[in-house]
C-alpha positions as CSV (number, residue, x, y, z in Angstrom):
1,X,21.9,-26.8,-9.0
2,X,22.1,-27.6,-12.6
3,X,19.9,-26.1,-15.3
4,X,18.2,-28.6,-17.6
5,X,19.8,-28.7,-21.1
6,X,17.8,-27.1,-23.9
7,X,16.6,-29.3,-26.7
8,X,16.5,-28.0,-30.3
9,X,13.1,-28.6,-31.8
10,X,12.0,-27.4,-35.2
11,X,14.4,-24.5,-35.1
12,X,13.4,-23.4,-31.6
13,X,15.0,-24.0,-28.3
14,X,12.7,-25.3,-25.6
15,X,13.2,-26.9,-22.1
16,X,12.6,-30.6,-22.1
17,X,9.1,-31.9,-21.1
18,X,8.8,-32.7,-17.4
19,X,7.6,-36.3,-17.8
20,X,7.9,-37.3,-14.2
21,X,9.7,-40.3,-12.7
22,X,9.0,-43.6,-14.6
23,X,7.8,-45.3,-11.4
24,X,4.6,-43.2,-11.3
25,X,1.5,-45.5,-11.9
26,X,-0.2,-45.3,-15.2
27,X,-3.4,-43.8,-13.9
28,X,-1.5,-40.8,-12.5
29,X,0.0,-40.1,-15.8
30,X,-3.4,-40.4,-17.5
31,X,-5.0,-38.0,-15.0
32,X,-2.2,-35.5,-15.6
33,X,-2.7,-35.7,-19.4
34,X,-6.5,-35.1,-19.1
35,X,-5.9,-32.0,-17.0
36,X,-3.4,-30.7,-19.6
37,X,-6.0,-31.3,-22.3
38,X,-8.7,-29.3,-20.4
39,X,-6.2,-26.4,-19.8
40,X,-5.2,-26.5,-23.4
41,X,-8.9,-26.2,-24.5
42,X,-9.5,-23.2,-22.2
43,X,-6.3,-21.5,-23.5
44,X,-7.4,-22.2,-27.1
45,X,-10.9,-20.7,-26.4
46,X,-9.2,-17.6,-25.0
47,X,-7.0,-17.2,-28.0
48,X,-9.9,-17.6,-30.3
49,X,-11.9,-14.9,-28.4
50,X,-8.9,-12.5,-28.6
51,X,-8.5,-13.0,-32.4
52,X,-12.3,-12.7,-32.8
53,X,-12.3,-9.4,-31.0
54,X,-9.4,-8.1,-33.0
55,X,-10.9,-8.9,-36.4
56,X,-14.7,-8.7,-35.9
57,X,-15.3,-5.7,-33.7
58,X,-16.6,-2.8,-35.8
59,X,-14.2,-0.2,-37.0
60,X,-15.3,3.2,-36.0
61,X,-13.3,4.9,-38.7
62,X,-14.1,4.7,-42.4
63,X,-10.6,4.3,-43.5
64,X,-7.8,2.1,-42.3
65,X,-4.6,3.9,-41.2
66,X,-1.0,2.7,-41.4
67,X,1.9,4.5,-39.7
68,X,4.8,5.4,-41.9
69,X,8.0,3.4,-41.5
70,X,8.1,0.3,-43.6
71,X,5.5,1.4,-46.2
72,X,8.1,1.3,-49.0
73,X,8.5,-2.4,-48.3
74,X,5.0,-3.4,-47.2
75,X,2.9,-1.2,-49.5
76,X,5.1,0.1,-52.2
77,X,2.3,1.3,-54.5
78,X,1.1,3.9,-52.1
79,X,2.6,7.4,-52.2
80,X,2.4,8.9,-48.8
81,X,3.6,12.2,-50.0
82,X,0.5,12.8,-52.1
83,X,-2.9,13.7,-50.6
84,X,-2.1,12.8,-47.0
85,X,-3.9,15.1,-44.6
86,X,-1.7,14.3,-41.6
87,X,2.1,14.1,-41.8
88,X,3.3,10.7,-40.8
89,X,0.0,9.0,-41.8
90,X,-1.5,7.9,-45.1
91,X,-4.8,6.4,-46.0
92,X,-6.0,3.4,-48.0
93,X,-9.4,3.8,-49.6
94,X,-11.5,2.9,-52.7
95,X,-10.2,-0.2,-54.5
96,X,-7.4,-0.4,-52.0
97,X,-9.9,-0.7,-49.2
98,X,-11.6,-3.5,-50.9
99,X,-8.3,-5.3,-51.4
100,X,-7.5,-4.7,-47.8
101,X,-10.8,-6.3,-46.6
102,X,-10.1,-9.3,-48.8
103,X,-6.6,-9.6,-47.2
104,X,-8.2,-9.5,-43.8
105,X,-10.6,-12.3,-44.7
106,X,-7.8,-14.4,-46.0
107,X,-5.7,-13.8,-42.9
108,X,-8.7,-14.7,-40.6
109,X,-9.2,-18.0,-42.5
110,X,-5.5,-18.8,-42.3
111,X,-5.5,-18.2,-38.5
112,X,-8.6,-20.3,-38.0
113,X,-7.1,-23.2,-40.0
114,X,-3.8,-22.9,-38.2
115,X,-5.6,-22.9,-34.9
116,X,-7.6,-26.0,-35.7
117,X,-4.5,-27.8,-36.9
118,X,-2.6,-26.9,-33.7
119,X,-5.5,-28.2,-31.6
120,X,-5.6,-31.5,-33.5
121,X,-1.8,-31.9,-33.1
122,X,-2.1,-31.2,-29.4
123,X,-4.8,-33.8,-29.0
124,X,-2.7,-36.4,-30.8
125,X,0.4,-35.6,-28.7
126,X,-1.5,-35.9,-25.5
127,X,-2.7,-39.4,-26.4
128,X,0.9,-40.7,-26.6
129,X,2.9,-42.2,-23.8
130,X,6.0,-40.7,-22.2
131,X,8.2,-43.1,-24.2
132,X,6.6,-42.1,-27.5
133,X,7.1,-38.4,-26.7
134,X,10.7,-38.9,-25.7
135,X,11.3,-40.8,-29.0
136,X,9.8,-38.0,-31.0
137,X,11.9,-35.4,-29.2
138,X,15.0,-37.4,-29.9
139,X,14.0,-37.8,-33.6
140,X,13.6,-34.0,-33.9
141,X,17.0,-33.5,-32.2
142,X,18.7,-35.9,-34.6
143,X,17.0,-34.2,-37.5
144,X,18.2,-30.7,-36.4
145,X,21.8,-32.0,-35.8
146,X,21.8,-33.7,-39.3
147,X,20.5,-30.5,-40.9
148,X,23.3,-28.5,-39.2
149,X,25.9,-31.0,-40.4
150,X,24.5,-30.9,-43.9
151,X,24.7,-27.1,-43.8
152,X,28.3,-27.1,-42.6
153,X,29.3,-29.5,-45.4
154,X,27.6,-27.4,-48.1
155,X,30.3,-26.5,-50.6
156,X,31.1,-22.8,-51.0
157,X,30.8,-21.3,-54.4
158,X,34.0,-21.2,-56.5
159,X,35.6,-17.7,-56.7
160,X,38.6,-16.5,-58.6
161,X,41.6,-16.4,-56.3
162,X,43.5,-13.1,-56.5
163,X,46.9,-13.2,-58.1
164,X,49.1,-14.4,-55.2
165,X,52.7,-13.1,-55.4
166,X,55.5,-13.7,-53.0
167,X,54.1,-16.5,-50.8
168,X,57.5,-18.1,-50.3
169,X,61.2,-17.4,-50.7
170,X,62.5,-14.1,-49.5
171,X,66.1,-15.4,-49.1
172,X,68.4,-12.5,-48.3
173,X,71.7,-12.1,-50.3
174,X,73.7,-11.1,-47.3
175,X,75.1,-14.1,-45.3
176,X,74.9,-12.4,-41.9
177,X,71.2,-11.4,-42.5
178,X,70.5,-15.0,-43.7
179,X,71.9,-16.4,-40.4
180,X,69.8,-14.0,-38.3
181,X,66.7,-15.1,-40.3
182,X,67.5,-18.7,-39.6
183,X,67.8,-17.9,-35.9
184,X,64.3,-16.4,-35.9
185,X,63.1,-19.6,-37.6
186,X,64.7,-21.7,-34.9
187,X,63.0,-19.6,-32.2
188,X,59.7,-20.3,-34.0
189,X,60.4,-24.0,-34.0
190,X,61.2,-23.9,-30.3
191,X,57.9,-22.2,-29.5
192,X,55.9,-24.5,-31.7
193,X,57.5,-27.8,-30.7
194,X,56.9,-27.1,-27.0
195,X,53.3,-26.1,-27.7
196,X,53.0,-29.3,-29.7
197,X,54.4,-31.3,-26.8
198,X,52.7,-29.7,-23.8
199,X,49.7,-27.6,-24.9
200,X,48.4,-29.2,-28.1
201,X,44.8,-28.3,-28.7
202,X,44.8,-25.8,-25.9
203,X,44.5,-22.1,-26.8
204,X,48.0,-21.2,-25.4
205,X,50.9,-22.7,-23.5
206,X,52.3,-22.3,-20.0
207,X,55.9,-23.0,-20.9
208,X,57.2,-23.3,-17.3
209,X,54.4,-25.4,-15.9
210,X,54.4,-27.2,-19.3
211,X,50.6,-27.4,-19.7
212,X,47.9,-25.7,-21.6
213,X,46.6,-22.2,-20.9
214,X,43.6,-20.1,-21.8
215,X,41.9,-16.7,-21.1
216,X,38.3,-15.5,-21.1
217,X,38.7,-14.0,-24.6
218,X,38.6,-17.6,-26.0
219,X,35.7,-18.7,-23.8
220,X,35.7,-22.0,-21.9
221,X,36.5,-24.3,-24.9
222,X,39.9,-25.5,-26.1
223,X,39.9,-24.1,-29.7
224,X,43.6,-24.4,-30.5
225,X,44.2,-20.6,-30.8
226,X,47.9,-21.0,-31.1
227,X,47.5,-23.5,-34.0
228,X,45.3,-21.2,-36.0
229,X,47.3,-18.1,-35.2
230,X,50.6,-19.7,-36.1
231,X,49.7,-21.4,-39.4
232,X,50.7,-18.7,-41.8
233,X,54.0,-18.1,-40.0
234,X,54.8,-21.8,-40.3
235,X,54.0,-21.7,-44.0
236,X,56.1,-18.7,-45.0
237,X,59.0,-20.1,-42.9
238,X,58.8,-23.3,-44.9
239,X,57.9,-25.4,-41.8
240,X,55.5,-27.5,-43.9
241,X,55.5,-30.6,-41.6
242,X,54.4,-28.4,-38.7
243,X,51.9,-26.7,-40.9
244,X,50.3,-30.1,-41.9
245,X,50.1,-31.1,-38.2
246,X,48.2,-27.9,-37.6
247,X,45.9,-28.5,-40.6
248,X,45.2,-32.1,-39.4
249,X,44.2,-30.9,-36.0
250,X,41.9,-28.3,-37.5
251,X,40.2,-30.8,-39.8
252,X,39.6,-33.3,-36.9
253,X,39.0,-31.1,-33.9
254,X,38.2,-27.4,-34.6
255,X,34.5,-27.1,-33.7
256,X,32.6,-23.9,-33.3
257,X,29.3,-25.5,-32.2
258,X,30.3,-25.2,-28.5
259,X,28.5,-23.5,-25.6
260,X,31.3,-20.9,-25.1
261,X,31.3,-17.1,-24.9
262,X,34.1,-15.6,-26.9
263,X,35.5,-12.1,-27.8
264,X,34.1,-11.2,-31.3
265,X,37.2,-9.1,-31.9
266,X,39.8,-11.6,-30.8
267,X,38.3,-14.6,-32.6
268,X,37.9,-12.5,-35.7
269,X,41.5,-11.3,-35.9
270,X,43.1,-14.5,-34.7
271,X,40.8,-17.3,-36.0
272,X,39.0,-15.8,-39.1
273,X,42.1,-13.9,-40.1
274,X,44.4,-16.8,-39.5
275,X,42.2,-19.3,-41.4
276,X,41.7,-16.9,-44.3
277,X,45.5,-16.3,-44.6
278,X,46.2,-20.1,-44.4
279,X,43.7,-20.6,-47.1
280,X,45.1,-18.0,-49.4
281,X,48.7,-19.2,-48.9
282,X,48.1,-23.0,-49.1
283,X,44.9,-23.2,-51.2
284,X,43.5,-25.8,-48.7
285,X,39.7,-25.6,-48.8
286,X,39.3,-26.6,-45.2
287,X,40.6,-23.3,-43.9
288,X,38.0,-21.3,-45.9
289,X,35.2,-23.6,-44.8
290,X,36.1,-23.2,-41.1
291,X,36.5,-19.4,-41.4
292,X,32.9,-19.2,-42.8
293,X,31.5,-21.5,-40.2
294,X,33.0,-19.3,-37.5
295,X,31.8,-16.1,-39.1
296,X,28.2,-17.4,-39.2
297,X,28.5,-17.9,-35.4
298,X,29.6,-14.3,-34.9
299,X,26.7,-12.7,-36.9
300,X,24.2,-12.7,-33.9
301,X,26.6,-10.3,-32.1
302,X,25.3,-7.6,-34.6
303,X,21.7,-8.0,-33.4
304,X,21.7,-4.7,-31.4
305,X,19.5,-1.7,-31.8
306,X,22.2,0.1,-33.7
307,X,24.0,-2.7,-35.5
308,X,27.1,-2.0,-33.5
309,X,28.1,-5.6,-32.3
310,X,28.4,-6.8,-28.8
311,X,32.0,-7.4,-27.5
312,X,31.2,-11.1,-26.7
313,X,28.9,-13.7,-28.2
314,X,28.0,-17.2,-27.2
315,X,28.9,-19.4,-30.1
316,X,26.0,-21.8,-29.4
317,X,23.1,-19.6,-28.3
318,X,24.1,-16.4,-30.1
319,X,23.5,-14.3,-27.0
320,X,25.8,-11.3,-26.9
321,X,26.9,-8.8,-24.2
322,X,29.6,-6.2,-23.5
323,X,32.4,-6.1,-21.0
324,X,31.2,-5.0,-17.6
325,X,34.0,-2.4,-17.3
326,X,33.5,-0.7,-20.6
327,X,31.9,2.7,-19.9
328,X,28.3,1.8,-19.0
329,X,27.9,-1.2,-21.3
330,X,29.6,0.4,-24.3
331,X,31.2,-1.4,-27.3
332,X,34.8,-0.6,-27.9
333,X,36.1,1.3,-31.0
334,X,39.1,-0.9,-31.6
335,X,36.8,-4.0,-31.4
336,X,33.8,-3.2,-33.6
337,X,36.1,-1.1,-35.9
338,X,38.5,-4.1,-36.6
339,X,36.3,-6.3,-38.6
340,X,36.4,-4.8,-42.1
341,X,39.2,-6.6,-43.7
342,X,38.1,-10.1,-42.7
343,X,34.4,-9.5,-43.4
344,X,35.1,-8.1,-46.9
345,X,37.1,-11.2,-47.7
346,X,34.3,-13.4,-46.3
347,X,31.8,-11.8,-48.7
348,X,34.3,-12.1,-51.6
349,X,34.8,-15.9,-50.9
350,X,31.2,-16.8,-50.2
351,X,29.3,-14.4,-52.5
352,X,27.2,-13.5,-49.5
353,X,27.0,-9.7,-49.0
354,X,25.9,-10.0,-45.4
355,X,29.4,-9.6,-44.0
356,X,30.2,-6.6,-46.2
357,X,26.9,-5.0,-45.2
358,X,27.6,-5.4,-41.5
359,X,30.9,-3.6,-41.6
360,X,29.6,-0.9,-44.0
361,X,26.7,-0.2,-41.7
362,X,29.2,0.4,-38.9
363,X,31.1,2.8,-41.1
364,X,28.0,4.7,-42.2
365,X,26.8,5.1,-38.6
366,X,30.2,6.5,-37.5
367,X,30.2,9.0,-40.4
368,X,27.0,10.5,-39.2
369,X,28.2,11.0,-35.6
370,X,29.7,14.2,-34.1
371,X,33.3,13.8,-33.0
372,X,34.7,16.0,-30.3
373,X,37.7,17.8,-31.8
374,X,37.5,15.5,-34.7
375,X,38.5,12.6,-32.5
376,X,36.8,9.2,-32.1
377,X,36.0,8.3,-28.5
378,X,36.9,4.8,-27.6
379,X,33.4,3.9,-26.3
380,X,30.0,3.7,-28.2
381,X,26.8,2.4,-26.7
382,X,25.2,-0.2,-29.0
383,X,21.7,0.4,-27.6
384,X,21.6,4.2,-27.9
385,X,24.2,4.9,-30.5
386,X,25.8,7.6,-28.3
387,X,29.4,7.9,-27.3
388,X,30.4,6.8,-23.9
389,X,33.3,8.3,-21.9
390,X,35.3,10.8,-23.9
391,X,38.5,8.9,-24.0
392,X,40.6,8.8,-27.2
393,X,43.7,6.8,-27.8
394,X,45.8,5.3,-30.6
395,X,46.9,2.6,-28.2
396,X,44.6,0.1,-26.5
397,X,40.8,0.5,-27.1
398,X,41.3,2.6,-30.3
399,X,44.4,1.5,-32.2
400,X,43.3,-0.9,-34.9
401,X,40.2,1.1,-35.8
402,X,42.6,3.6,-37.5
403,X,44.7,0.9,-38.9
404,X,41.7,-0.8,-40.6
405,X,40.6,2.5,-42.2
406,X,43.9,2.7,-44.0
407,X,44.0,-1.0,-44.8
408,X,40.5,-1.0,-46.2
409,X,41.7,1.5,-48.7
410,X,44.9,-0.5,-49.5
411,X,43.0,-3.9,-49.7
412,X,40.6,-2.4,-52.2
413,X,43.5,-1.6,-54.5
414,X,43.2,2.0,-53.4
415,X,39.6,2.4,-54.7
416,X,37.8,2.7,-51.3
417,X,38.2,6.5,-51.2
418,X,35.7,6.8,-48.4
419,X,37.9,4.8,-46.1
420,X,41.0,6.8,-47.1
421,X,39.1,10.1,-46.3
422,X,38.1,8.8,-42.9
423,X,41.7,7.8,-42.2
424,X,43.1,11.1,-43.3
425,X,40.6,13.1,-41.3
426,X,41.3,11.0,-38.2
427,X,45.1,11.3,-38.5
428,X,44.9,15.0,-38.9
429,X,42.9,15.3,-35.6
430,X,45.3,12.9,-33.9
431,X,48.3,14.9,-35.0
432,X,46.7,18.1,-33.9
433,X,45.6,17.0,-30.4
434,X,47.5,13.8,-29.4
435,X,51.0,13.9,-30.9
436,X,53.5,15.9,-28.9
437,X,57.2,16.2,-28.5
438,X,58.9,15.8,-25.1
439,X,61.4,18.1,-23.6
440,X,64.1,15.6,-24.6
441,X,63.0,15.6,-28.2
442,X,61.0,12.4,-28.3
443,X,57.8,12.4,-30.3
444,X,55.0,10.5,-28.6
445,X,51.2,9.9,-28.9
446,X,49.3,10.7,-25.7
447,X,45.7,9.9,-24.7
448,X,42.8,12.4,-24.6
449,X,40.8,11.9,-21.4
450,X,38.0,14.2,-20.3
451,X,39.3,17.3,-22.0
452,X,43.0,17.0,-21.3
453,X,46.0,15.2,-22.7
454,X,47.6,12.4,-20.6
455,X,51.3,12.2,-21.5
456,X,51.5,8.5,-21.6
457,X,52.1,6.2,-24.5
458,X,51.3,2.4,-24.6
459,X,53.3,-0.3,-26.2
460,X,50.2,-1.0,-28.3
461,X,50.5,2.5,-29.8
462,X,53.9,1.8,-31.1
463,X,52.3,0.1,-34.1
464,X,51.4,3.7,-35.3
465,X,55.0,4.3,-36.6
466,X,54.4,1.6,-39.1
467,X,50.9,2.8,-39.9
468,X,52.1,6.3,-40.7
469,X,54.8,4.9,-43.0
470,X,52.3,2.6,-44.7
471,X,49.8,5.4,-45.2
472,X,52.4,8.0,-46.4
473,X,51.9,7.3,-50.1
474,X,48.5,8.7,-51.0
475,X,48.3,11.2,-48.2
476,X,46.9,14.7,-48.6
477,X,48.8,17.7,-49.9
478,X,51.9,15.7,-50.9
479,X,52.7,15.1,-47.2
480,X,54.1,11.6,-47.9
481,X,57.6,12.7,-46.6
482,X,56.1,14.2,-43.5
483,X,54.2,11.0,-42.5
484,X,57.2,8.8,-43.3
485,X,59.3,11.0,-41.0
486,X,56.6,11.0,-38.3
487,X,56.6,7.2,-38.5
488,X,60.4,7.2,-38.0
489,X,60.1,9.5,-35.0
490,X,57.6,7.2,-33.3
491,X,59.9,4.2,-34.0
492,X,62.8,6.1,-32.3
493,X,60.7,6.8,-29.3
494,X,59.6,3.2,-29.0
495,X,63.2,2.0,-29.4
496,X,64.1,4.3,-26.5
497,X,61.5,2.7,-24.3
498,X,63.3,-0.6,-24.9
499,X,66.8,0.8,-24.6
500,X,66.1,2.4,-21.2
501,X,65.2,-0.9,-19.5
502,X,67.5,-3.5,-17.9
503,X,66.3,-6.3,-20.1
504,X,66.2,-4.1,-23.3
505,X,62.5,-5.0,-23.7
506,X,59.8,-2.4,-23.7
507,X,57.3,-1.9,-20.9
508,X,53.5,-2.0,-21.4
509,X,53.3,1.8,-21.2
510,X,55.6,4.7,-20.5
511,X,55.4,8.3,-19.3
512,X,56.6,11.7,-20.5
513,X,56.2,13.7,-17.3
514,X,59.0,16.2,-16.3
515,X,62.3,14.4,-16.1
516,X,60.8,11.0,-16.8
517,X,60.7,10.1,-20.5
518,X,59.9,6.8,-22.2
519,X,60.0,5.0,-18.9
520,X,57.2,3.2,-17.0
521,X,56.5,4.6,-13.5
522,X,53.8,2.3,-12.1
523,X,54.8,-1.3,-11.3
524,X,51.7,-2.6,-13.1
525,X,53.0,-1.1,-16.4
526,X,56.5,-2.6,-16.3
527,X,55.7,-6.0,-17.9
528,X,56.5,-7.3,-21.4
529,X,54.2,-10.0,-22.7
530,X,56.0,-10.9,-26.0
531,X,54.2,-8.0,-27.8
532,X,55.0,-7.3,-31.5
533,X,54.1,-3.6,-32.1
534,X,57.6,-2.2,-31.9
535,X,59.0,-4.8,-34.2
536,X,56.1,-4.4,-36.5
537,X,57.0,-0.7,-36.9
538,X,60.7,-1.6,-37.5
539,X,59.6,-3.9,-40.3
540,X,57.4,-1.4,-42.1
541,X,60.1,1.3,-41.9
542,X,62.7,-1.1,-43.2
543,X,60.5,-1.9,-46.2
544,X,60.0,1.7,-47.0
545,X,63.4,3.1,-46.3
546,X,65.9,0.2,-46.1
547,X,67.6,2.2,-43.3
548,X,69.9,-0.5,-41.6
549,X,69.1,0.9,-38.2
550,X,65.7,-0.9,-38.2
551,X,67.3,-4.3,-38.8
552,X,69.8,-3.5,-36.0
553,X,67.0,-2.5,-33.6
554,X,65.0,-5.6,-34.5
555,X,68.0,-7.8,-33.9
556,X,68.6,-6.2,-30.5
557,X,64.9,-7.0,-29.6
558,X,65.3,-10.6,-30.9
559,X,68.4,-11.2,-28.7
560,X,66.7,-9.7,-25.7
561,X,63.7,-12.0,-26.2
562,X,66.1,-15.0,-26.6
563,X,68.0,-14.0,-23.4
564,X,65.2,-13.1,-21.0
565,X,62.0,-14.8,-22.3
566,X,63.3,-18.2,-23.6
567,X,62.8,-21.1,-21.2
568,X,63.1,-24.8,-21.8
569,X,59.4,-25.2,-22.4
570,X,59.0,-22.3,-24.9
571,X,58.9,-18.5,-24.4
572,X,57.4,-16.5,-21.5
573,X,56.6,-12.9,-20.9
574,X,58.4,-11.1,-18.0
575,X,56.9,-9.1,-15.2
576,X,59.4,-6.3,-14.8
577,X,61.7,-5.2,-17.6
578,X,63.6,-2.9,-15.2
579,X,64.8,-5.8,-13.1
580,X,68.0,-7.5,-14.4
581,X,66.8,-10.8,-13.2
582,X,63.6,-11.7,-15.2
583,X,60.5,-13.0,-13.4
584,X,58.4,-14.9,-15.9
585,X,54.6,-14.8,-16.2
586,X,54.5,-18.3,-17.6
587,X,52.4,-17.6,-20.7
588,X,53.4,-18.1,-24.3
589,X,50.9,-15.8,-26.1
590,X,49.5,-17.0,-29.4
591,X,50.3,-13.6,-31.0
592,X,54.0,-14.3,-30.3
593,X,54.0,-16.9,-33.0
594,X,51.5,-15.0,-35.2
595,X,53.1,-11.6,-35.1
596,X,56.3,-11.1,-33.2
597,X,58.3,-13.9,-34.8
598,X,56.6,-13.3,-38.2
599,X,57.6,-9.7,-38.3
600,X,61.2,-10.5,-37.2
601,X,61.4,-13.2,-39.9
602,X,60.1,-10.7,-42.5
603,X,62.6,-8.0,-41.3
604,X,65.4,-10.3,-42.2
605,X,63.9,-11.4,-45.5
606,X,64.0,-9.8,-48.9
607,X,61.2,-7.6,-50.0
608,X,59.8,-10.1,-52.5
609,X,58.3,-12.2,-49.6
610,X,54.8,-10.9,-49.2
611,X,55.3,-7.6,-51.0
612,X,53.1,-4.8,-49.7
613,X,51.6,-3.9,-53.0
614,X,50.0,-7.3,-53.1
615,X,49.3,-8.1,-49.5
616,X,47.7,-6.3,-46.5
617,X,48.3,-7.6,-43.0
618,X,45.5,-7.7,-40.6
619,X,46.1,-6.5,-37.0
620,X,47.2,-10.0,-36.0
621,X,49.8,-10.0,-38.9
622,X,47.7,-12.4,-41.0
623,X,48.4,-11.5,-44.7
624,X,45.3,-11.1,-46.9
625,X,45.6,-10.4,-50.6
626,X,44.6,-7.1,-52.2
627,X,41.2,-7.4,-53.9
628,X,40.2,-5.7,-57.1
629,X,36.7,-5.0,-55.8
630,X,35.5,-3.7,-59.2
631,X,35.6,-7.3,-60.4
632,X,33.4,-8.6,-57.5
633,X,29.7,-8.7,-57.1
634,X,29.6,-7.3,-53.5
635,X,26.3,-5.6,-52.9
636,X,26.8,-1.9,-52.3
637,X,30.2,-1.8,-53.9
638,X,30.5,1.7,-55.4
639,X,32.6,0.4,-58.3
640,X,29.8,-2.0,-59.2
641,X,27.1,0.7,-59.0
């Protein structure tokens, strides 16, 4: 059974009129219209009676009372703190009472006039034939569609582009390193060309079946996730023909006005992040326009009692919800906590503070909440504002929240001291409660579950080695050396998780129980899906130390990917890294092109390509420029105040 489509009419969404089969005789239609008219009159009389009772019944009290709450907005001239007999209530009397009665009379007159106008319009509507009503509905639909198109085409205000340094080049002096860099570029070309041939326009590629692929995070629509995710990698590699192909597809096909439910987190980091990075690198306006169009579609997700966004939102209806498995309907820390970078840039580029306010509201709410042992639980209920299950991790469900605290500070040119303090506080609690050393001397980051530490580390948590290195400069009590060393220890542990497998690729998670160290135990944790986090950490540590071991480890990973994941139709994840014969999962993830290959390419490039004092990478490896926020007009910016 299909549900009738909803028709937009004057900004509202209503079901279409049930006009009946056209074969009905005219007198039947006339009789039905007369009945409707009588019912409408009865309803109107009832409404009039209700309004009359509300406004004309005598008031038993001498004074009119208003409950406190929005008085500062609604009646700013009244001071509730002076002369109020009852806390929480203040009175209007004297001249104010007279003004209030005048306001009541004006409101009654307006309601009466609006009521009469509505009746007249209803009478006129009911006199019309089915064909005329259909024509009017179609006219209204066309009008709304045209208004939406006009709004989408509205040019964004011009803003000064930050000083962009190091958007191309990066040629290494060493010939051997240059060859390795070219090999990574060839791998990117293989992944892109096969997607272009077999999956173009689809979100991802199935390289063995040679057809498109998608998951529920992108909804039911083909939004070209791989195209958007790969654009900046193509650009910095100098693959400009491929970049222009992607740009052309986006100009002609990328449409966010679709009835599709998407992950707010995923489309933010992949689509908004990817489009913003492509805009900054190329200067092509279309990328900025598309990023803003999508961001507007995500805003309804914030319509919750707390302002903590839903995990998913329908791009057409704006209806949001959370994942069914997430701790009694909770939102997830790593999802609602990984919006700041992109949303600040959106406010910067549009001049609209709404995006900035949304993420700052999240931050303010989190600052007020108690944290068990100083740790942030992974689940927060958007209805109640209370924590869900007490589960804390620096891997999945928590990871990029901590990353974005640090990067908010870096992106603000190190002026967002509030973000830096939150990062430092969180890292101190993590180091105290979650970071341990195994019997074999490997430093790992466990997970806190219901009052005890689970000695398991996920591949996703391996990004933290790079985060510790990135945040070393500016850390408290001159602990820069300590955090750089901690990052190096995490990198070593994650390298061991690769080195202890048959394929030399890391499992999804690995244990530290007894004699088992840095090895996956459960079959469901032995897969590798082209993830970038270990290579990401190698790159950051290479940038900060220039220790050649990180390039060596990165090259080992590149060769392992080439050997075990490359197929004729692209690259595929593998199901068991401990089996010497790889079994492929037949998915080429979009983040393989956005992150894994980009970090490998940067690892074998010189430091003048996307230097870290001018660029900050979002959690999908999309580079965004450092903003000097003191020079912006963002509402609420402490530097402005």
